[in-house]
N, CA, C, O and the ligand as a Tripos MOL2 file, in Angstrom:
@<TRIPOS>MOLECULE
protein
  293   291    74     0     0
PROTEIN
NO_CHARGES

@<TRIPOS>ATOM
      1 N          -5.9190   25.6490  -44.2080 N.3       1 MET1
      2 CA         -5.0830   25.7900  -43.0260 C.3       1 MET1
      3 C          -5.9970   25.9430  -41.7690 C.2       1 MET1
      4 O          -5.7120   25.4080  -40.6970 O.2       1 MET1
      5 N          -7.0950   26.6930  -41.9600 N.am      2 SER2
      6 CA         -8.0410   26.8190  -40.7440 C.3       2 SER2
      7 C          -8.6590   25.5010  -40.4150 C.2       2 SER2
      8 O          -9.0510   25.2700  -39.2710 O.2       2 SER2
      9 N          -8.7600   24.6260  -41.3850 N.am      3 ARG3
     10 CA         -9.4120   23.3200  -41.1170 C.3       3 ARG3
     11 C          -8.5260   22.4940  -40.2210 C.2       3 ARG3
     12 O          -8.9930   21.7880  -39.3280 O.2       3 ARG3
     13 N          -7.1540   22.6000  -40.4930 N.am      4 ILE4
     14 CA         -6.1840   21.8690  -39.5980 C.3       4 ILE4
     15 C          -6.3040   22.3820  -38.1900 C.2       4 ILE4
     16 O          -6.3410   21.5950  -37.2440 O.2       4 ILE4
     17 N          -6.3650   23.6930  -38.0300 N.am      5 LEU5
     18 CA         -6.5100   24.3000  -36.7040 C.3       5 LEU5
     19 C          -7.7770   23.8130  -36.0200 C.2       5 LEU5
     20 O          -7.8040   23.5090  -34.8270 O.2       5 LEU5
     21 N          -8.8350   23.7540  -36.8420 N.am      6 PHE6
     22 CA        -10.1350   23.2970  -36.2600 C.3       6 PHE6
     23 C         -10.0920   21.8330  -35.7920 C.2       6 PHE6
     24 O         -10.6720   21.4810  -34.7650 O.2       6 PHE6
     25 N          -9.3820   20.9770  -36.5780 N.am      7 PHE7
     26 CA         -9.3130   19.5630  -36.1620 C.3       7 PHE7
     27 C          -8.3560   19.4410  -34.9410 C.2       7 PHE7
     28 O          -8.5690   18.6050  -34.0630 O.2       7 PHE7
     29 N          -7.2980   20.2920  -34.9050 N.am      8 ALA8
     30 CA         -6.3870   20.3140  -33.7180 C.3       8 ALA8
     31 C          -7.1630   20.6600  -32.5020 C.2       8 ALA8
     32 O          -7.0180   20.0420  -31.4470 O.2       8 ALA8
     33 N          -8.0030   21.6660  -32.6530 N.am      9 ALA9
     34 CA         -8.8020   22.1680  -31.5320 C.3       9 ALA9
     35 C          -9.7220   21.0360  -31.0140 C.2       9 ALA9
     36 O          -9.8100   20.8070  -29.8070 O.2       9 ALA9
     37 N         -10.3980   20.3410  -31.9320 N.am     10 ILE10
     38 CA        -11.2410   19.2350  -31.6580 C.3      10 ILE10
     39 C         -10.4630   18.1190  -30.9020 C.2      10 ILE10
     40 O         -10.8740   17.6010  -29.8640 O.2      10 ILE10
     41 N          -9.3560   17.8180  -31.4950 N.am     11 ALA11
     42 CA         -8.5490   16.7350  -30.8770 C.3      11 ALA11
     43 C          -8.1280   17.1010  -29.4500 C.2      11 ALA11
     44 O          -8.1510   16.2430  -28.5680 O.2      11 ALA11
     45 N          -7.7280   18.4060  -29.2000 N.am     12 GLY12
     46 CA         -7.3640   18.8580  -27.9350 C.3      12 GLY12
     47 C          -8.5440   18.7680  -26.9450 C.2      12 GLY12
     48 O          -8.4270   18.3980  -25.7770 O.2      12 GLY12
     49 N          -9.6760   19.1410  -27.5310 N.am     13 LEU13
     50 CA        -10.9210   19.1050  -26.6340 C.3      13 LEU13
     51 C         -11.2640   17.6620  -26.2430 C.2      13 LEU13
     52 O         -11.6030   17.3640  -25.0980 O.2      13 LEU13
     53 N         -11.1610   16.7780  -27.2510 N.am     14 VAL14
     54 CA        -11.4370   15.3310  -26.9430 C.3      14 VAL14
     55 C         -10.4860   14.8640  -25.9220 C.2      14 VAL14
     56 O         -10.8820   14.1720  -24.9840 O.2      14 VAL14
     57 N          -9.2260   15.2120  -26.0550 N.am     15 TYR15
     58 CA         -8.1950   14.7600  -25.1570 C.3      15 TYR15
     59 C          -8.5010   15.1940  -23.6780 C.2      15 TYR15
     60 O          -8.3900   14.4230  -22.7250 O.2      15 TYR15
     61 N          -8.8970   16.5060  -23.5800 N.am     16 LEU16
     62 CA         -9.1990   17.0180  -22.3210 C.3      16 LEU16
     63 C         -10.4340   16.3510  -21.6820 C.2      16 LEU16
     64 O         -10.4830   16.0890  -20.4800 O.2      16 LEU16
     65 N         -11.4150   16.0950  -22.5420 N.am     17 LEU17
     66 CA        -12.6590   15.4280  -22.0940 C.3      17 LEU17
     67 C         -12.3570   14.0250  -21.6290 C.2      17 LEU17
     68 O         -12.8640   13.5860  -20.5960 O.2      17 LEU17
     69 N         -11.5620   13.3400  -22.3570 N.am     18 LEU18
     70 CA        -11.1930   11.9570  -21.9920 C.3      18 LEU18
     71 C         -10.3840   11.9280  -20.6410 C.2      18 LEU18
     72 O         -10.5520   11.0360  -19.8090 O.2      18 LEU18
     73 N          -9.5550   12.8960  -20.4920 N.am     19 ARG19
     74 CA         -8.7720   13.0170  -19.2600 C.3      19 ARG19
     75 C          -9.6730   13.3140  -18.0900 C.2      19 ARG19
     76 O          -9.5150   12.7250  -17.0210 O.2      19 ARG19
     77 N         -10.5990   14.2020  -18.2650 N.am     20 ALA20
     78 CA        -11.5600   14.5420  -17.1960 C.3      20 ALA20
     79 C         -12.3770   13.3290  -16.8970 C.2      20 ALA20
     80 O         -12.6050   12.9810  -15.7390 O.2      20 ALA20
     81 N         -12.8330   12.6610  -17.9840 N.am     21 TYR21
     82 CA        -13.6710   11.5200  -17.7690 C.3      21 TYR21
     83 C         -12.9770   10.3940  -17.0080 C.2      21 TYR21
     84 O         -13.5340    9.7550  -16.1150 O.2      21 TYR21
     85 N         -11.6980   10.1900  -17.4290 N.am     22 ARG22
     86 CA        -10.9090    9.1540  -16.6910 C.3      22 ARG22
     87 C         -10.7220    9.4930  -15.2290 C.2      22 ARG22
     88 O         -10.7970    8.6400  -14.3450 O.2      22 ARG22
     89 N         -10.4810   10.7410  -15.0170 N.am     23 LYS23
     90 CA        -10.2940   11.1940  -13.6600 C.3      23 LYS23
     91 C         -11.5900   10.9440  -12.7390 C.2      23 LYS23
     92 O         -11.5110   10.5530  -11.5750 O.2      23 LYS23
     93 N         -12.7180   11.2040  -13.3700 N.am     24 ASN24
     94 CA        -13.9490   11.0120  -12.6780 C.3      24 ASN24
     95 C         -14.2390    9.4870  -12.4770 C.2      24 ASN24
     96 O         -14.7640    9.0680  -11.4460 O.2      24 ASN24
     97 N         -13.8750    8.6960  -13.4970 N.am     25 SER25
     98 CA        -14.1650    7.3020  -13.3780 C.3      25 SER25
     99 C         -13.1750    6.5770  -12.4630 C.2      25 SER25
    100 O         -13.4600    5.4630  -12.0250 O.2      25 SER25
    101 N         -12.0510    7.1640  -12.1690 N.am     26 VAL26
    102 CA        -11.0670    6.5460  -11.2780 C.3      26 VAL26
    103 C         -11.5210    6.7690   -9.7800 C.2      26 VAL26
    104 O         -11.4680    5.8710   -8.9400 O.2      26 VAL26
    105 N         -11.9500    7.9860   -9.5360 N.am     27 GLU27
    106 CA        -12.2870    8.3850   -8.1660 C.3      27 GLU27
    107 C         -13.2220    7.3850   -7.3960 C.2      27 GLU27
    108 O         -12.9410    7.0610   -6.2420 O.2      27 GLU27
    109 N         -14.3120    6.9050   -8.0230 N.am     28 PRO28
    110 CA        -15.1720    5.9540   -7.3000 C.3      28 PRO28
    111 C         -14.4610    4.7370   -6.8990 C.2      28 PRO28
    112 O         -14.7970    4.1320   -5.8810 O.2      28 PRO28
    113 N         -13.4370    4.3230   -7.6880 N.am     29 HIS29
    114 CA        -12.6490    3.1440   -7.2900 C.3      29 HIS29
    115 C         -11.8000    3.4250   -6.0900 C.2      29 HIS29
    116 O         -11.5650    2.5540   -5.2520 O.2      29 HIS29
    117 N         -11.3290    4.6880   -6.0100 N.am     30 VAL30
    118 CA        -10.5280    5.0020   -4.8170 C.3      30 VAL30
    119 C         -11.3800    5.0970   -3.6300 C.2      30 VAL30
    120 O         -10.9440    4.7580   -2.5300 O.2      30 VAL30
    121 N         -12.6590    5.5700   -3.8010 N.am     31 ASP31
    122 CA        -13.5300    5.6650   -2.6420 C.3      31 ASP31
    123 C         -14.1450    4.3250   -2.1940 C.2      31 ASP31
    124 O         -14.5390    4.1380   -1.0430 O.2      31 ASP31
    125 N         -14.2030    3.4000   -3.1790 N.am     32 ALA32
    126 CA        -14.9320    2.1650   -2.9230 C.3      32 ALA32
    127 C         -14.5130    1.4020   -1.6930 C.2      32 ALA32
    128 O         -15.3790    0.9350   -0.9530 O.2      32 ALA32
    129 N         -13.2190    1.2510   -1.4340 N.am     33 PRO33
    130 CA        -12.8400    0.4200   -0.3090 C.3      33 PRO33
    131 C         -13.3330    0.9810    1.0790 C.2      33 PRO33
    132 O         -13.6450    0.2440    2.0150 O.2      33 PRO33
    133 N         -13.3710    2.3090    1.1200 N.am     34 SER34
    134 CA        -13.8350    2.8820    2.3910 C.3      34 SER34
    135 C         -15.3640    2.7370    2.5730 C.2      34 SER34
    136 O         -15.8820    2.7330    3.6900 O.2      34 SER34
    137 N         -16.0560    2.6170    1.4270 N.am     35 LYS35
    138 CA        -17.5200    2.4900    1.5060 C.3      35 LYS35
    139 C         -17.9400    1.0580    1.7790 C.2      35 LYS35
    140 O         -18.9530    0.8330    2.4420 O.2      35 LYS35
    141 N         -17.1940    0.0920    1.2890 N.am     36 THR36
    142 CA        -17.5560   -1.2490    1.5210 C.3      36 THR36
    143 C         -17.2460   -1.6600    3.0040 C.2      36 THR36
    144 O         -16.4930   -0.9800    3.7020 O.2      36 THR36
    145 N         -17.8210   -2.7330    3.4300 N.am     37 GLU37
    146 CA        -17.6350   -3.0560    4.8120 C.3      37 GLU37
    147 C         -16.2950   -3.6630    5.0970 C.2      37 GLU37
    148 O         -15.6120   -4.0490    4.1490 O.2      37 GLU37
    149 N         -15.8810   -3.7750    6.2840 N.am     38 ASP38
    150 CA        -14.5520   -4.3060    6.5890 C.3      38 ASP38
    151 C         -14.3470   -5.7840    6.1020 C.2      38 ASP38
    152 O         -15.1980   -6.6670    6.2020 O.2      38 ASP38
    153 N         -13.1620   -5.9190    5.5880 N.am     39 MET39
    154 CA        -12.8000   -7.2640    5.1700 C.3      39 MET39
    155 C         -11.9430   -7.9720    6.2250 C.2      39 MET39
    156 O         -11.1100   -7.3170    6.8510 O.2      39 MET39
    157 N         -12.1040   -9.2270    6.4400 N.am     40 VAL40
    158 CA        -11.3310  -10.0040    7.3670 C.3      40 VAL40
    159 C         -10.6480  -11.1390    6.6190 C.2      40 VAL40
    160 O         -11.1210  -11.5820    5.5720 O.2      40 VAL40
    161 N          -9.5040  -11.6160    7.1800 N.am     41 VAL41
    162 CA         -8.8020  -12.6500    6.5530 C.3      41 VAL41
    163 C          -9.0580  -13.9310    7.2630 C.2      41 VAL41
    164 O          -8.9950  -13.9820    8.4910 O.2      41 VAL41
    165 N          -9.3460  -14.9730    6.5290 N.am     42 CYS42
    166 CA         -9.5300  -16.2620    7.1110 C.3      42 CYS42
    167 C          -8.2010  -16.7890    7.6730 C.2      42 CYS42
    168 O          -7.1970  -16.8700    6.9650 O.2      42 CYS42
    169 N          -8.2250  -17.1380    8.9390 N.am     43 ALA43
    170 CA         -6.9620  -17.6360    9.6200 C.3      43 ALA43
    171 C          -6.5890  -18.9270    9.0750 C.2      43 ALA43
    172 O          -5.4220  -19.3070    9.1560 O.2      43 ALA43
    173 N          -7.5220  -19.6540    8.5070 N.am     44 GLN44
    174 CA         -7.2240  -21.0540    7.9640 C.3      44 GLN44
    175 C          -6.6880  -21.0260    6.5700 C.2      44 GLN44
    176 O          -5.6600  -21.6480    6.3040 O.2      44 GLN44
    177 N          -7.3480  -20.3190    5.6450 N.am     45 CYS45
    178 CA         -6.9850  -20.3150    4.2280 C.3      45 CYS45
    179 C          -6.4480  -19.0140    3.6920 C.2      45 CYS45
    180 O          -5.8710  -18.9830    2.6050 O.2      45 CYS45
    181 N          -6.6360  -17.8690    4.4800 N.am     46 GLY46
    182 CA         -6.1170  -16.6300    4.0360 C.3      46 GLY46
    183 C          -6.9830  -15.8810    3.0410 C.2      46 GLY46
    184 O          -6.5660  -14.8720    2.4730 O.2      46 GLY46
    185 N          -8.2160  -16.3950    2.8310 N.am     47 VAL47
    186 CA         -9.1240  -15.6870    1.8990 C.3      47 VAL47
    187 C          -9.7240  -14.4490    2.6230 C.2      47 VAL47
    188 O         -10.0170  -14.4390    3.8190 O.2      47 VAL47
    189 N          -9.8720  -13.4240    1.7780 N.am     48 HIS48
    190 CA        -10.5040  -12.1910    2.3800 C.3      48 HIS48
    191 C         -12.0650  -12.3110    2.2010 C.2      48 HIS48
    192 O         -12.5510  -12.5710    1.1000 O.2      48 HIS48
    193 N         -12.7850  -12.1240    3.2640 N.am     49 VAL49
    194 CA        -14.2410  -12.1570    3.1840 C.3      49 VAL49
    195 C         -14.7840  -10.9520    3.9550 C.2      49 VAL49
    196 O         -14.1560  -10.4840    4.9050 O.2      49 VAL49
    197 N         -15.9620  -10.4490    3.5390 N.am     50 PRO50
    198 CA        -16.6240   -9.3820    4.3160 C.3      50 PRO50
    199 C         -16.9120   -9.8340    5.7370 C.2      50 PRO50
    200 O         -17.2950  -10.9840    5.9520 O.2      50 PRO50
    201 N         -16.7310   -8.9320    6.7280 N.am     51 LYS51
    202 CA        -16.8770   -9.3050    8.0650 C.3      51 LYS51
    203 C         -18.2200  -10.0050    8.4140 C.2      51 LYS51
    204 O         -18.2770  -10.9050    9.2520 O.2      51 LYS51
    205 N         -19.2810   -9.5500    7.7370 N.am     52 SER52
    206 CA        -20.6340  -10.0410    8.0000 C.3      52 SER52
    207 C         -20.7620  -11.4660    7.4240 C.2      52 SER52
    208 O         -21.5720  -12.2460    7.9240 O.2      52 SER52
    209 N         -19.9880  -11.8220    6.3920 N.am     53 GLU53
    210 CA        -20.0580  -13.1490    5.8530 C.3      53 GLU53
    211 C         -19.0610  -14.1270    6.5340 C.2      53 GLU53
    212 O         -19.1760  -15.3450    6.3900 O.2      53 GLU53
    213 N         -18.1000  -13.5710    7.2640 N.am     54 GLY54
    214 CA        -17.1570  -14.4160    7.9010 C.3      54 GLY54
    215 C         -17.6980  -15.0070    9.1830 C.2      54 GLY54
    216 O         -18.7800  -14.6390    9.6400 O.2      54 GLY54
    217 N         -16.9400  -15.9290    9.7630 N.am     55 VAL55
    218 CA        -17.2650  -16.6300   10.9220 C.3      55 VAL55
    219 C         -16.2590  -16.3690   11.9750 C.2      55 VAL55
    220 O         -15.0750  -16.5410   11.6880 O.2      55 VAL55
    221 N         -16.5960  -15.9690   13.1730 N.am     56 GLN56
    222 CA        -15.6610  -15.7290   14.2140 C.3      56 GLN56
    223 C         -15.5650  -16.8980   15.1730 C.2      56 GLN56
    224 O         -16.5520  -17.5670   15.4790 O.2      56 GLN56
    225 N         -14.3670  -17.1210   15.6300 N.am     57 GLY57
    226 CA        -14.1340  -18.2200   16.5780 C.3      57 GLY57
    227 C         -12.6970  -18.2000   17.1100 C.2      57 GLY57
    228 O         -11.7990  -17.8630   16.3370 O.2      57 GLY57
    229 N         -12.4260  -18.5250   18.3310 N.am     58 GLN58
    230 CA        -11.1020  -18.6130   18.9270 C.3      58 GLN58
    231 C         -10.4060  -17.1980   18.7440 C.2      58 GLN58
    232 O          -9.1890  -17.1110   18.5790 O.2      58 GLN58
    233 N         -11.1970  -16.1560   18.7810 N.am     59 GLY59
    234 CA        -10.5990  -14.8280   18.6690 C.3      59 GLY59
    235 C         -10.1170  -14.4930   17.3030 C.2      59 GLY59
    236 O          -9.3870  -13.5160   17.1340 O.2      59 GLY59
    237 N         -10.5140  -15.3030   16.2590 N.am     60 ARG60
    238 CA        -10.0290  -15.0720   14.8610 C.3      60 ARG60
    239 C         -11.1100  -15.0800   13.9900 C.2      60 ARG60
    240 O         -12.2060  -15.4680   14.3940 O.2      60 ARG60
    241 N         -10.9310  -14.6650   12.7310 N.am     61 ASN61
    242 CA        -11.9180  -14.6450   11.6800 C.3      61 ASN61
    243 C         -11.6540  -15.7320   10.6860 C.2      61 ASN61
    244 O         -10.5160  -16.0500   10.3410 O.2      61 ASN61
    245 N         -12.8050  -16.3170   10.2180 N.am     62 PHE62
    246 CA        -12.6690  -17.3920    9.2140 C.3      62 PHE62
    247 C         -13.6940  -17.1710    8.1160 C.2      62 PHE62
    248 O         -14.6570  -16.4270    8.3030 O.2      62 PHE62
    249 N         -13.4980  -17.8000    6.9950 N.am     63 CYS63
    250 CA        -14.4030  -17.6110    5.8460 C.3      63 CYS63
    251 C         -15.6150  -18.4750    5.9620 C.2      63 CYS63
    252 O         -16.6480  -18.1780    5.3630 O.2      63 CYS63
    253 N         -15.5180  -19.5290    6.7110 N.am     64 CYS64
    254 CA        -16.7000  -20.4290    6.8850 C.3      64 CYS64
    255 C         -16.4810  -21.2300    8.1550 C.2      64 CYS64
    256 O         -15.3820  -21.2730    8.7080 O.2      64 CYS64
    257 N         -17.5400  -21.8530    8.5940 N.am     65 ALA65
    258 CA        -17.5690  -22.5870    9.7930 C.3      65 ALA65
    259 C         -16.5890  -23.7950    9.6950 C.2      65 ALA65
    260 O         -15.9320  -24.1690   10.6670 O.2      65 ALA65
    261 N         -16.5300  -24.3620    8.5130 N.am     66 ALA66
    262 CA        -15.6150  -25.5400    8.3830 C.3      66 ALA66
    263 C         -14.1850  -25.1820    8.6370 C.2      66 ALA66
    264 O         -13.4600  -25.9730    9.2420 O.2      66 ALA66
    265 N         -13.7150  -23.9570    8.1790 N.am     67 HIS67
    266 CA        -12.3850  -23.5410    8.4920 C.3      67 HIS67
    267 C         -12.2360  -23.1980    9.9190 C.2      67 HIS67
    268 O         -11.1910  -23.4630   10.5130 O.2      67 HIS67
    269 N         -13.2580  -22.6070   10.5090 N.am     68 ARG68
    270 CA        -13.1310  -22.3690   11.9190 C.3      68 ARG68
    271 C         -12.9530  -23.6690   12.7630 C.2      68 ARG68
    272 O         -12.1670  -23.7590   13.7060 O.2      68 ARG68
    273 N         -13.7120  -24.5960   12.3500 N.am     69 ASP69
    274 CA        -13.5810  -25.9110   13.0310 C.3      69 ASP69
    275 C         -12.2410  -26.6320   12.7660 C.2      69 ASP69
    276 O         -11.7350  -27.3770   13.6060 O.2      69 ASP69
    277 N         -11.6770  -26.3690   11.5300 N.am     70 ALA70
    278 CA        -10.4460  -27.0730   11.1290 C.3      70 ALA70
    279 C          -9.2360  -26.3460   11.7320 C.2      70 ALA70
    280 O          -8.1680  -26.9430   11.8660 O.2      70 ALA70
    281 N          -9.3930  -25.0280   12.1090 N.am     71 TYR71
    282 CA         -8.2480  -24.2820   12.5650 C.3      71 TYR71
    283 C          -7.8210  -24.7500   13.9290 C.2      71 TYR71
    284 O          -8.6460  -24.9520   14.8200 O.2      71 TYR71
    285 N          -6.5250  -24.9220   14.0880 N.am     72 ARG72
    286 CA         -5.9480  -25.2760   15.3570 C.3      72 ARG72
    287 C          -4.7520  -24.2480   15.6080 C.2      72 ARG72
    288 O          -3.7630  -24.2230   14.8760 O.2      72 ARG72
    289 N          -4.9120  -23.4720   16.6130 N.am     73 GLY73
    290 CA         -3.8820  -22.5380   16.8450 C.3      73 GLY73
    291 C          -4.2250  -21.6240   17.9090 C.2      73 GLY73
    292 O          -3.4360  -20.7400   18.2430 O.2      73 GLY73
    293 ZN        -11.0330  -20.2270    4.8870 Zn       74 ZN74
@<TRIPOS>BOND
     1     1     2 1
     2     2     3 1
     3     3     4 2
     4     3     5 am
     5     5     6 1
     6     6     7 1
     7     7     8 2
     8     7     9 am
     9     9    10 1
    10    10    11 1
    11    11    12 2
    12    11    13 am
    13    13    14 1
    14    14    15 1
    15    15    16 2
    16    15    17 am
    17    17    18 1
    18    18    19 1
    19    19    20 2
    20    19    21 am
    21    21    22 1
    22    22    23 1
    23    23    24 2
    24    23    25 am
    25    25    26 1
    26    26    27 1
    27    27    28 2
    28    27    29 am
    29    29    30 1
    30    30    31 1
    31    31    32 2
    32    31    33 am
    33    33    34 1
    34    34    35 1
    35    35    36 2
    36    35    37 am
    37    37    38 1
    38    38    39 1
    39    39    40 2
    40    39    41 am
    41    41    42 1
    42    42    43 1
    43    43    44 2
    44    43    45 am
    45    45    46 1
    46    46    47 1
    47    47    48 2
    48    47    49 am
    49    49    50 1
    50    50    51 1
    51    51    52 2
    52    51    53 am
    53    53    54 1
    54    54    55 1
    55    55    56 2
    56    55    57 am
    57    57    58 1
    58    58    59 1
    59    59    60 2
    60    59    61 am
    61    61    62 1
    62    62    63 1
    63    63    64 2
    64    63    65 am
    65    65    66 1
    66    66    67 1
    67    67    68 2
    68    67    69 am
    69    69    70 1
    70    70    71 1
    71    71    72 2
    72    71    73 am
    73    73    74 1
    74    74    75 1
    75    75    76 2
    76    75    77 am
    77    77    78 1
    78    78    79 1
    79    79    80 2
    80    79    81 am
    81    81    82 1
    82    82    83 1
    83    83    84 2
    84    83    85 am
    85    85    86 1
    86    86    87 1
    87    87    88 2
    88    87    89 am
    89    89    90 1
    90    90    91 1
    91    91    92 2
    92    91    93 am
    93    93    94 1
    94    94    95 1
    95    95    96 2
    96    95    97 am
    97    97    98 1
    98    98    99 1
    99    99   100 2
   100    99   101 am
   101   101   102 1
   102   102   103 1
   103   103   104 2
   104   103   105 am
   105   105   106 1
   106   106   107 1
   107   107   108 2
   108   107   109 am
   109   109   110 1
   110   110   111 1
   111   111   112 2
   112   111   113 am
   113   113   114 1
   114   114   115 1
   115   115   116 2
   116   115   117 am
   117   117   118 1
   118   118   119 1
   119   119   120 2
   120   119   121 am
   121   121   122 1
   122   122   123 1
   123   123   124 2
   124   123   125 am
   125   125   126 1
   126   126   127 1
   127   127   128 2
   128   127   129 am
   129   129   130 1
   130   130   131 1
   131   131   132 2
   132   131   133 am
   133   133   134 1
   134   134   135 1
   135   135   136 2
   136   135   137 am
   137   137   138 1
   138   138   139 1
   139   139   140 2
   140   139   141 am
   141   141   142 1
   142   142   143 1
   143   143   144 2
   144   143   145 am
   145   145   146 1
   146   146   147 1
   147   147   148 2
   148   147   149 am
   149   149   150 1
   150   150   151 1
   151   151   152 2
   152   151   153 am
   153   153   154 1
   154   154   155 1
   155   155   156 2
   156   155   157 am
   157   157   158 1
   158   158   159 1
   159   159   160 2
   160   159   161 am
   161   161   162 1
   162   162   163 1
   163   163   164 2
   164   163   165 am
   165   165   166 1
   166   166   167 1
   167   167   168 2
   168   167   169 am
   169   169   170 1
   170   170   171 1
   171   171   172 2
   172   171   173 am
   173   173   174 1
   174   174   175 1
   175   175   176 2
   176   175   177 am
   177   177   178 1
   178   178   179 1
   179   179   180 2
   180   179   181 am
   181   181   182 1
   182   182   183 1
   183   183   184 2
   184   183   185 am
   185   185   186 1
   186   186   187 1
   187   187   188 2
   188   187   189 am
   189   189   190 1
   190   190   191 1
   191   191   192 2
   192   191   193 am
   193   193   194 1
   194   194   195 1
   195   195   196 2
   196   195   197 am
   197   197   198 1
   198   198   199 1
   199   199   200 2
   200   199   201 am
   201   201   202 1
   202   202   203 1
   203   203   204 2
   204   203   205 am
   205   205   206 1
   206   206   207 1
   207   207   208 2
   208   207   209 am
   209   209   210 1
   210   210   211 1
   211   211   212 2
   212   211   213 am
   213   213   214 1
   214   214   215 1
   215   215   216 2
   216   215   217 am
   217   217   218 1
   218   218   219 1
   219   219   220 2
   220   219   221 am
   221   221   222 1
   222   222   223 1
   223   223   224 2
   224   223   225 am
   225   225   226 1
   226   226   227 1
   227   227   228 2
   228   227   229 am
   229   229   230 1
   230   230   231 1
   231   231   232 2
   232   231   233 am
   233   233   234 1
   234   234   235 1
   235   235   236 2
   236   235   237 am
   237   237   238 1
   238   238   239 1
   239   239   240 2
   240   239   241 am
   241   241   242 1
   242   242   243 1
   243   243   244 2
   244   243   245 am
   245   245   246 1
   246   246   247 1
   247   247   248 2
   248   247   249 am
   249   249   250 1
   250   250   251 1
   251   251   252 2
   252   251   253 am
   253   253   254 1
   254   254   255 1
   255   255   256 2
   256   255   257 am
   257   257   258 1
   258   258   259 1
   259   259   260 2
   260   259   261 am
   261   261   262 1
   262   262   263 1
   263   263   264 2
   264   263   265 am
   265   265   266 1
   266   266   267 1
   267   267   268 2
   268   267   269 am
   269   269   270 1
   270   270   271 1
   271   271   272 2
   272   271   273 am
   273   273   274 1
   274   274   275 1
   275   275   276 2
   276   275   277 am
   277   277   278 1
   278   278   279 1
   279   279   280 2
   280   279   281 am
   281   281   282 1
   282   282   283 1
   283   283   284 2
   284   283   285 am
   285   285   286 1
   286   286   287 1
   287   287   288 2
   288   287   289 am
   289   289   290 1
   290   290   291 1
   291   291   292 2
@<TRIPOS>SUBSTRUCTURE
     1 MET1         2 RESIDUE 1 A MET
     2 SER2         6 RESIDUE 1 A SER
     3 ARG3        10 RESIDUE 1 A ARG
     4 ILE4        14 RESIDUE 1 A ILE
     5 LEU5        18 RESIDUE 1 A LEU
     6 PHE6        22 RESIDUE 1 A PHE
     7 PHE7        26 RESIDUE 1 A PHE
     8 ALA8        30 RESIDUE 1 A ALA
     9 ALA9        34 RESIDUE 1 A ALA
    10 ILE10       38 RESIDUE 1 A ILE
    11 ALA11       42 RESIDUE 1 A ALA
    12 GLY12       46 RESIDUE 1 A GLY
    13 LEU13       50 RESIDUE 1 A LEU
    14 VAL14       54 RESIDUE 1 A VAL
    15 TYR15       58 RESIDUE 1 A TYR
    16 LEU16       62 RESIDUE 1 A LEU
    17 LEU17       66 RESIDUE 1 A LEU
    18 LEU18       70 RESIDUE 1 A LEU
    19 ARG19       74 RESIDUE 1 A ARG
    20 ALA20       78 RESIDUE 1 A ALA
    21 TYR21       82 RESIDUE 1 A TYR
    22 ARG22       86 RESIDUE 1 A ARG
    23 LYS23       90 RESIDUE 1 A LYS
    24 ASN24       94 RESIDUE 1 A ASN
    25 SER25       98 RESIDUE 1 A SER
    26 VAL26      102 RESIDUE 1 A VAL
    27 GLU27      106 RESIDUE 1 A GLU
    28 PRO28      110 RESIDUE 1 A PRO
    29 HIS29      114 RESIDUE 1 A HIS
    30 VAL30      118 RESIDUE 1 A VAL
    31 ASP31      122 RESIDUE 1 A ASP
    32 ALA32      126 RESIDUE 1 A ALA
    33 PRO33      130 RESIDUE 1 A PRO
    34 SER34      134 RESIDUE 1 A SER
    35 LYS35      138 RESIDUE 1 A LYS
    36 THR36      142 RESIDUE 1 A THR
    37 GLU37      146 RESIDUE 1 A GLU
    38 ASP38      150 RESIDUE 1 A ASP
    39 MET39      154 RESIDUE 1 A MET
    40 VAL40      158 RESIDUE 1 A VAL
    41 VAL41      162 RESIDUE 1 A VAL
    42 CYS42      166 RESIDUE 1 A CYS
    43 ALA43      170 RESIDUE 1 A ALA
    44 GLN44      174 RESIDUE 1 A GLN
    45 CYS45      178 RESIDUE 1 A CYS
    46 GLY46      182 RESIDUE 1 A GLY
    47 VAL47      186 RESIDUE 1 A VAL
    48 HIS48      190 RESIDUE 1 A HIS
    49 VAL49      194 RESIDUE 1 A VAL
    50 PRO50      198 RESIDUE 1 A PRO
    51 LYS51      202 RESIDUE 1 A LYS
    52 SER52      206 RESIDUE 1 A SER
    53 GLU53      210 RESIDUE 1 A GLU
    54 GLY54      214 RESIDUE 1 A GLY
    55 VAL55      218 RESIDUE 1 A VAL
    56 GLN56      222 RESIDUE 1 A GLN
    57 GLY57      226 RESIDUE 1 A GLY
    58 GLN58      230 RESIDUE 1 A GLN
    59 GLY59      234 RESIDUE 1 A GLY
    60 ARG60      238 RESIDUE 1 A ARG
    61 ASN61      242 RESIDUE 1 A ASN
    62 PHE62      246 RESIDUE 1 A PHE
    63 CYS63      250 RESIDUE 1 A CYS
    64 CYS64      254 RESIDUE 1 A CYS
    65 ALA65      258 RESIDUE 1 A ALA
    66 ALA66      262 RESIDUE 1 A ALA
    67 HIS67      266 RESIDUE 1 A HIS
    68 ARG68      270 RESIDUE 1 A ARG
    69 ASP69      274 RESIDUE 1 A ASP
    70 ALA70      278 RESIDUE 1 A ALA
    71 TYR71      282 RESIDUE 1 A TYR
    72 ARG72      286 RESIDUE 1 A ARG
    73 GLY73      290 RESIDUE 1 A GLY
    74 ZN74       293 GROUP 0 **** ****
């Protein structure tokens, strides 16, 4: 009987550890967007690109120079 209680205690401990581990592993994902640089949407194709990789033109953001040149609006 004590053996069953022992395994139940182990199972409970593992469950709590897994829950704590999951909580810790989820938090970085929640923080990630604020740590990464601003994303901009290409006015031509709608693709999201980091602002530093994007191209600005006509007061809008684009994913590449080709889409900036192709954009009319
Ligand atoms: Zn584009």
